[in-house]
C-alpha positions in Angstrom: 17.5 -24.1 -10.6 18.9 -26.1 -7.7 20.0 -24.0 -4.6 23.8 -24.5 -3.5 24.3 -26.8 -0.3 25.3 -25.1 2.9 26.2 -26.8 6.1 23.8 -24.4 8.0 20.1 -25.7 8.4 19.0 -22.7 6.2 21.1 -23.8 3.3 19.6 -27.3 3.7 16.3 -25.6 3.4 17.2 -23.7 0.2 18.2 -27.0 -1.3 15.0 -28.6 -0.7 13.5 -25.6 -2.4 15.3 -26.9 -5.6 12.7 -29.8 -5.9 10.0 -27.5 -6.5 6.7 -28.0 -8.5 7.1 -28.3 -12.1 3.6 -27.9 -13.1 1.9 -25.4 -10.7 -1.8 -25.5 -10.7 -3.9 -22.4 -11.4 -5.8 -20.5 -9.1 -8.8 -22.4 -7.7 -10.5 -19.7 -5.9 -10.8 -21.8 -2.8 -8.6 -21.6 0.0 -8.3 -25.3 0.5 -6.5 -25.3 -3.1 -3.1 -23.7 -3.9 -2.8 -20.4 -5.6 -0.6 -21.1 -8.7 0.7 -24.2 -6.9 1.4 -22.1 -3.7 -0.5 -23.3 -0.6 -2.4 -21.0 1.5 -0.4 -18.8 3.8 -1.2 -20.6 6.9 0.6 -22.9 9.3 -2.3 -25.0 9.4 -2.6 -25.9 5.6 1.3 -26.2 5.8 1.4 -28.7 8.5 -1.0 -30.9 7.2 0.9 -31.4 3.8 4.3 -33.2 3.3 7.1 -31.1 2.4 7.6 -32.9 -0.8 6.5 -36.4 -2.3 6.9 -38.6 0.4 8.0 -36.1 2.7 7.5 -36.3 6.6 4.3 -34.9 7.9 4.3 -32.3 10.4 3.2 -32.9 14.0 -0.7 -32.6 14.5 -1.8 -30.5 17.3 -5.0 -28.8 17.8 -5.7 -25.6 15.8 -6.1 -22.1 17.6 -9.6 -21.0 17.6 -10.9 -18.4 15.2 -11.2 -15.0 16.8 -15.0 -14.4 17.6 -16.8 -11.8 15.3 -16.8 -9.1 17.8 -12.8 -9.4 18.2 -12.6 -9.3 14.5 -14.7 -6.2 13.9 -12.6 -4.4 16.7 -9.3 -5.7 14.9 -10.3 -4.4 11.4 -11.7 -1.2 13.0 -8.5 -0.3 14.8 -6.2 -1.3 12.2 -8.1 0.6 9.8 -7.0 3.8 11.6 -3.8 3.7 9.9 -5.3 4.1 6.3 -7.8 6.8 7.6 -5.2 8.8 9.1 -2.9 8.6 6.0 -5.5 9.3 3.5 -7.4 11.9 5.8 -4.3 13.8 6.9 -3.1 14.1 3.0 -6.5 15.1 1.6 -7.3 17.4 4.3 -4.1 19.3 3.8 -4.5 19.2 -0.2 -7.6 20.9 0.4 -5.9 23.5 2.6 -3.1 23.8 0.1 -4.0 27.6 -1.2 -4.1 28.7 2.5 -1.0 26.9 3.5 0.9 28.4 0.5 -0.4 31.9 1.7 0.4 31.6 5.3 3.9 30.0 4.7 5.0 31.6 1.8 5.5 28.4 -0.2 6.3 28.8 -4.0 3.9 27.2 -6.5 6.5 24.7 -7.4 7.0 23.7 -4.0 3.5 23.0 -3.1 4.0 19.2 -3.9 6.3 19.0 -0.9 3.5 18.9 1.5 2.4 15.8 0.2 5.7 14.4 -1.2 7.4 14.7 2.4 5.0 12.4 3.7 5.0 9.9 1.1 8.9 10.2 0.7 9.4 9.1 4.6 6.6 6.4 4.7 7.5 4.7 1.6 11.1 4.6 2.0 10.9 3.0 5.7 8.3 0.6 4.8 10.6 -2.3 4.0 12.6 -2.1 7.3 9.4 -1.6 9.3 7.8 -4.6 7.9 10.7 -7.0 9.0 10.9 -5.3 12.5 7.2 -5.8 12.9 7.4 -9.6 11.9 10.4 -10.1 14.1 9.7 -7.8 17.4 5.8 -7.8 17.2 3.1 -6.3 15.1 1.0 -5.0 17.9 4.0 -3.0 19.5 5.1 -1.7 16.3 1.6 -0.6 15.2 1.1 1.5 18.5 4.6 2.9 18.1 3.8 3.9 14.5 0.5 5.4 15.1 1.8 7.2 18.7 4.9 8.5 16.5 2.5 9.8 13.6 0.1 11.7 16.2 3.1 13.3 17.8 4.6 14.9 14.6 1.2 15.9 13.4 0.7 18.0 16.7 4.1 19.4 16.6 3.8 20.5 12.9 0.5 22.3 13.7 2.5 24.9 15.9 5.2 25.8 13.2 5.2 28.8 11.2 8.4 27.9 8.8 7.5 26.1 5.5 10.7 24.0 5.8 9.9 23.0 9.5 6.3 22.0 8.4 7.7 19.9 5.8 10.1 18.3 8.0 7.3 17.3 10.3 5.1 15.9 7.4 8.2 13.7 6.8 8.5 12.5 10.5 4.7 11.9 10.4 5.2 9.7 7.4 7.9 7.6 9.5 5.3 6.8 11.9 2.9 5.6 9.0 5.7 3.5 7.8 5.7 1.5 11.1 2.0 1.4 11.5 0.9 0.4 7.9 2.7 -2.9 7.6 2.1 -3.9 11.0 -1.7 -3.4 10.3 -1.4 -5.7 7.2 0.4 -8.4 9.3 -2.1 -8.1 12.3 -4.9 -8.9 9.9 -3.3 -11.5 8.1 -2.0 -13.4 11.2 -5.4 -13.1 13.2 -8.0 -13.6 10.5 -8.2 -16.5 8.3 -9.8 -17.9 5.3 -12.7 -16.2 3.6 -13.2 -14.0 6.7 -9.4 -12.5 5.7 -10.4 -11.6 2.3 -13.5 -9.8 3.6 -11.5 -8.0 6.3 -8.9 -6.6 3.8 -11.7 -5.4 1.8 -13.4 -3.6 4.7 -9.7 -2.4 5.8 -9.2 -0.8 2.5 -12.6 1.0 3.2 -10.2 3.3 5.3 -8.9 5.0 2.3 -12.0 6.5 1.0 -13.4 7.1 4.5 -10.2 8.9 5.5 -10.0 11.0 2.4 -13.5 11.8 2.8 -13.3 12.9 6.4 -10.1 14.9 5.3 -11.5 16.7 2.6 -14.7 17.8 4.5 -12.6 18.6 7.7 -10.0 20.5 5.6 -12.7 22.6 3.9 -14.4 23.5 7.2 -11.5 24.1 9.2 -10.0 26.2 6.4 -13.2 28.1 5.7 -14.7 28.7 9.1 -12.1 28.5 11.8 -9.1 30.7 12.8 -6.5 28.2 13.1 -7.4 26.9 9.4 -5.2 24.0 8.2 -3.8 23.7 11.6 -7.0 22.5 13.1 -6.7 19.4 10.5 -3.5 18.3 12.0 -4.8 18.8 15.4 -7.9 16.5 14.7 -5.8 13.7 13.0 -3.2 13.9 15.9 -6.1 13.2 18.4 -7.3 10.5 16.2 -3.9 9.0 16.1 -3.7 9.0 20.2 -7.0 7.4 20.3 -6.0 4.7 17.9 -2.9 3.7 19.8 -4.9 3.4 23.1 -7.5 1.4 21.5 -4.9 -0.9 20.1 -3.3 -1.3 23.5 -6.5 -2.5 24.8 -8.3 -4.5 22.1 -5.6 -5.7 19.5 -4.8 -9.5 20.4 -1.2 -9.8 21.3 1.4 -11.3 19.0 2.2 -15.0 19.7 5.8 -15.3 20.2 8.0 -17.7 18.4 10.9 -18.6 20.5 12.5 -20.4 17.4 12.1 -17.3 15.1 15.5 -15.9 13.8 15.4 -12.2 15.1 18.5 -11.0 13.4 17.8 -7.9 11.0 19.6 -7.6 7.7 21.3 -4.2 8.6 23.3 -3.6 5.3 20.3 -4.6 3.3 18.3 -2.4 5.3 20.7 0.6 4.7 20.9 -0.1 1.1 17.2 -0.1 0.2 16.3 2.9 2.6 19.2 5.0 1.3 18.4 4.0 -2.2 14.7 4.8 -1.9 15.3 8.2 -0.3 17.7 9.1 -2.7 15.4 7.9 -5.6 12.2 9.8 -4.2 14.2 12.8 -3.6 15.3 13.0 -6.9 12.1 12.5 -8.7 10.2 14.7 -6.3 12.5 17.8 -6.1 13.8 17.4 -9.8 11.0 19.8 -11.3 11.5 22.4 -8.4 15.3 22.5 -8.1 17.2 25.8 -9.3 17.9 24.2 -12.7 15.3 21.4 -12.8 16.7 18.1 -13.6 19.8 19.5 -15.0 20.8 20.6 -11.4 24.0 18.9 -10.4 23.2 17.2 -7.4 19.7 15.8 -8.9 21.9 14.6 -11.9 24.2 12.8 -9.3 21.6 11.6 -6.9 19.3 9.9 -9.2 22.0 7.4 -10.7 23.5 6.9 -7.1 19.8 5.9 -6.1 19.5 3.3 -8.6 22.9 2.0 -8.1 22.1 1.5 -4.3 18.7 -0.3 -5.1 20.6 -2.6 -7.7 23.2 -3.3 -5.0 20.4 -4.1 -2.4 19.1 -7.0 -4.6 22.5 -8.5 -5.1 23.1 -8.1 -1.4 19.8 -9.8 -0.8 20.6 -12.7 -3.1 24.1 -13.2 -1.2 22.5 -13.2 2.2 19.7 -15.8 1.3 22.0 -18.2 -0.6 25.4 -17.9 0.7 25.0 -17.2 4.6 22.9 -18.4 7.4 21.3 -14.9 8.1 17.6 -14.0 7.2 17.3 -11.4 4.5 15.5 -8.5 4.7 13.1 -9.3 1.6 13.1 -12.8 0.2 13.7 -12.3 -3.4 11.5 -15.4 -4.0 8.5 -13.1 -3.5 9.2 -11.7 -6.7 8.8 -15.2 -8.5 5.8 -16.5 -6.6 2.7 -17.6 -8.5 4.7 -17.7 -11.7 5.6 -14.2 -11.3 2.1 -13.0 -11.1 3.1 -11.5 -7.3 5.7 -9.3 -9.0 3.1 -8.3 -11.7 0.8 -7.2 -9.0 3.6 -5.2 -7.5 4.3 -3.5 -11.2 0.7 -2.5 -12.0 0.3 -1.3 -8.3 3.3 1.1 -9.1 1.9 2.2 -12.3 -1.4 2.8 -11.3 -0.6 4.9 -8.1 1.6 6.8 -10.3 -1.5 8.1 -12.3 -3.9 8.2 -9.2 -2.3 10.2 -6.5 -1.5 13.1 -9.0 -5.5 13.4 -9.8 -6.5 14.4 -6.3 -3.7 16.8 -6.1 -4.4 18.4 -9.2 -8.2 18.3 -9.0 -7.8 20.4 -5.7 -5.6 23.0 -7.9 -8.5 22.9 -10.6 -11.3 23.6 -8.5 -9.7 26.4 -6.3 -7.2 27.9 -8.5 -8.8 27.7 -11.9 -12.4 27.7 -11.3 -12.2 30.0 -8.3 -14.0 27.6 -5.8 -13.6 28.2 -2.2 -12.0 25.5 0.1 -15.5 24.5 1.5 -16.9 24.5 -2.1 -13.9 22.2 -3.4 -14.3 19.8 -0.2 -18.0 19.4 -1.2 -17.0 18.8 -4.9 -15.0 15.7 -3.6 -17.9 14.2 -1.8 -18.8 11.9 -4.5 -15.3 10.4 -4.3 -16.2 9.6 -0.7 -19.8 8.0 -1.5 -18.3 5.9 -4.5 -15.3 4.8 -2.6 -17.5 3.5 0.2 -19.7 1.7 -2.1 -17.0 0.2 -3.9 -15.0 -1.1 -1.0 -17.9 -2.5 0.8 -19.3 -4.2 -2.6 -15.9 -5.6 -3.1 -16.1 -7.5 0.3 -18.6 -9.6 -1.6 -17.6 -9.5 -5.0 -13.9 -10.4 -4.2 -15.5 -14.0 -3.6 -17.0 -14.4 -6.8 -15.3 -12.3 -9.4 -11.7 -12.9 -10.8 -9.2 -10.6 -9.5 -7.8 -9.6 -12.8 -11.5 -8.5 -14.0 -11.9 -6.7 -10.7 -8.5 -4.7 -11.0 -8.7 -4.1 -14.4 -12.4 -2.7 -14.3 -11.0 0.0 -11.4 -7.9 0.9 -13.7 -10.7 1.7 -16.4 -12.5 3.9 -14.2 -9.8 5.8 -12.7 -8.4 6.5 -16.4 -11.7 7.7 -17.6 -11.8 10.0 -14.5 -8.7 11.6 -15.3 -9.6 12.1 -18.8 -13.0 13.8 -17.9 -10.9 16.2 -15.6 -8.4 16.8 -18.6 -11.2 18.0 -21.0 -12.8 20.4 -18.1 -12.3 23.9 -18.7 -12.3 27.1 -16.6 -16.1 27.4 -17.1 -17.1 23.9 -17.2 -20.1 23.3 -15.1 -19.4 21.0 -12.2 -22.2 18.5 -12.9 -21.0 17.6 -16.4 -17.3 16.3 -16.4 -16.0 17.3 -12.8 -18.9 15.3 -11.0 -18.5 12.1 -13.1 -14.6 12.3 -12.8 -14.9 12.6 -9.1 -17.0 9.5 -8.5 -14.9 7.6 -10.7 -11.6 8.8 -9.5 -11.1 6.4 -6.4 -12.5 2.9 -7.7 -9.3 2.1 -9.2 -7.2 2.3 -6.2 -10.0 1.0 -3.8 -10.1 -2.2 -6.2 -6.5 -2.6 -6.2 -5.4 -2.2 -2.6 -8.3 -4.6 -1.4 -7.8 -7.1 -4.2 -3.8 -6.9 -4.0 -3.8 -7.2 -0.1 -5.7 -10.4 -0.3 -3.6 -11.9 -3.0 -0.3 -10.7 -1.5 -1.3 -12.3 1.9 -2.3 -15.7 0.4 1.2 -15.8 -1.2 3.0 -14.7 1.7 4.5 -17.3 4.4 3.3 -16.6 7.9 6.6 -15.1 9.1 6.8 -12.6 6.1 3.4 -10.9 6.1 4.4 -7.7 7.3 7.3 -7.6 4.8 5.1 -9.0 1.8 2.4 -6.1 2.6 5.4 -3.6 3.2 6.7 -4.2 -0.4 3.4 -3.8 -1.9 2.7 -0.5 0.0 6.4 0.7 -0.8 5.8 0.4 -4.6 2.5 2.3 -4.5 4.2 4.8 -2.4 7.0 5.0 -4.9 4.5 4.9 -7.9 2.5 8.0 -6.3 5.7 9.9 -5.8 7.0 9.3 -9.4 3.4 10.3 -10.7 3.6 13.8 -8.7 6.9 14.4 -9.9 6.0 13.8 -13.6 2.7 15.5 -13.5 4.5 18.7 -11.9 7.1 18.7 -14.6 4.5 18.6 -17.1 2.1 21.0 -15.6 5.0 23.8 -15.0 6.5 23.2 -18.7 2.9 23.7 -20.2 2.1 26.7 -18.0 5.3 28.4 -19.0 4.9 27.9 -22.7 1.2 29.2 -22.5 2.4 32.2 -20.5 5.2 32.6 -23.3 2.4 32.9 -26.0 0.5 35.5 -23.8 -2.0 33.6 -22.4 -3.7 34.9 -18.8 -2.2 33.3 -16.0 -5.3 31.1 -14.9 -5.6 30.0 -18.4 -2.0 29.1 -18.6 -2.3 27.4 -14.9 -5.4 25.3 -16.5 -3.2 24.0 -19.6 -0.5 22.6 -17.1 -3.2 21.3 -15.0 -5.2 19.6 -17.9 -1.6 18.2 -19.4 -1.2 16.5 -15.8 -4.7 14.9 -16.2 -4.0 13.5 -19.5 -0.7 11.8 -18.2 -2.8 10.4 -15.3 -5.1 8.9 -17.7 -2.3 7.3 -19.9 -0.9 5.7 -17.0 -4.0 4.2 -15.7 -4.9 2.9 -19.2 -1.2 1.6 -19.4 -1.9 -0.3 -15.9 -4.9 -1.8 -17.3 -3.4 -3.2 -20.4 -0.5 -4.6 -18.7 -2.8 -6.1 -16.0 -5.0 -7.8 -18.9 -1.8 -9.7 -20.1 0.3 -10.6 -17.0 -2.3 -11.1 -14.5 -4.2 -13.8 -16.6 -5.2 -17.0 -14.5 -5.1 -15.0 -11.3 -8.5 -16.4 -10.5 -10.7 -15.6 -7.8 -8.5 -14.6 -4.7 -11.2 -14.3 -1.9 -12.7 -17.9 -2.1 -13.3 -20.2 0.9 -12.8 -23.9 1.3 -15.6 -26.2 -0.5 -15.9 -28.5 2.7 -15.2 -25.8 5.4 -17.1 -23.0 7.0 -16.4 -19.5 5.9 -13.5 -19.3 8.0 -12.2 -21.7 5.6 -9.6 -24.4 5.3 -6.4 -22.8 4.9 -6.2 -20.3 7.5 -4.6 -20.5 10.9 -7.5 -21.1 13.5 -9.9 -20.7 10.7 -10.2 -24.4 9.6 -13.7 -24.8 10.0 -15.0 -28.2 9.3 -12.9 -30.2 6.6 -14.8 -31.3 3.6 -15.2 -35.2 2.8 -12.2 -37.2 2.4 -9.9 -34.3 4.0 -7.9 -34.8 7.1 -8.3 -32.1 10.0 -5.8 -29.3 9.4 -3.5 -28.8 12.3 -0.7 -26.0 13.3 2.6 -26.6 14.7 4.5 -23.8 16.1 7.8 -25.5 15.8 10.6 -23.9 13.5 10.4 -27.0 11.4 6.7 -26.4 10.1 7.6 -22.8 9.3 10.5 -23.8 7.4 8.5 -26.3 5.5 5.9 -23.4 4.8 8.3 -21.0 3.7 9.9 -23.7 1.4 6.5 -24.4 -0.2 5.8 -20.6 -0.8 9.2 -20.3 -2.6 8.5 -23.5 -5.0 6.8 -21.3 -7.5 
């Protein structure tokens, strides 16, 4: 479909995008070839190819040097802090939920708000934060986000009011929303070729590492220290301050682009943020509101949120095609690689809806149904840590030789089986049978999804939209997690009340409700697997490297390596023309 002409340069570019590829090539698994007809996300590759048949060549200048190994290791380690802090803080407080419930007087139905408040804020603000990071500097936004997270963890640790604690969890989530897309963009902008795929795989190891650290510390602090759950917040606040300081000294500076359009789509930011806030609030609070989903303000806010999100889509289309302003999120992201990028977003949303609730309900199962102490429950989660680290570190090699679709589907199957094992576990089930196997299988799905998805997204995103593209992926996973928590909470409450009405003991009734939640988690993961089998076909090997280049690979800025036979050396131009050419080619599929 041809884009409408416009006097501005921006609309002239949109017109050039109309002459897109008619027959995109399939994934080759190498960085010197396109992913579904989309060239690699690099100015180097972009500048070496014409805009179209017979189109002008970009000016050839020398490529920047790839970061040395020591700098790459430091960059991945420091940015990984944002994943460690998010997963660790959440899991540490999950282990301490019964203790927090007693100390703060939180009702059973409201316990989910300790987790949901954090996810609500971090998920809703990520799209805007991604755009801010791309425009004003990823390093600066990373440091601000991590520092903000640390401050409100510290503040929350000194509060005794349940509402105030929940508010600080939301404020900490705001910090995470700034740090996460910035970390994604920093890796994509500074590490290239095959090294980038390896970096994202290792970066994703922050999730099991953080979750494991949080579980163990949550159990130790709750069982053996006077502050209990408050010490968890102190620990992760200190870790956050440390990460901000390390980033200041060791993360590479952003390369400024004087020609970049730094305007931010404020109306679009308002529509998407307000829509996401109301959407997540409605689904998170619907189960614990006075009259449940029939509560008047829940019934009103949910359709309003849907209308706001729909208005955001129409507004972004208007901005992109009828103005010369940059949109907050390019709608073309959803059509990249013949729709497979949108498919990745969809399966991530569904799978996270089925994953987040497993850990939440497993904590309640261990402590409230089986009567385990906080420390025992933490130890029972240790298989998650070990298998998660093994999965992510193995993936740093497997992602270069196994198709992404196979990796993702295998992970979803593992998590679905985990939820099934938890669902059939009873009050007196021996840990070393179903619960143990459920624990080590649980995290494989999300670890495989995060790493593979991150590499796939970064390869299909243009250089100036890396943080936004990563932010969109994270937002949809956050939304999925919030929706999953809400749905499982509704099911658990309904089944528990039914069992109590039939005369069951409270613990047995609680077990029935939790079991029903696990069955839903299993169904969601198996559904994500089936969908991925059909709509991610042809995804190919997402972590390959150039045939003629070094592992840095042709196709990464600064990581071009030695060109293969018959290939011209890649080059990079920092001019606005080159960036426009690259963005145009990215939107051709």
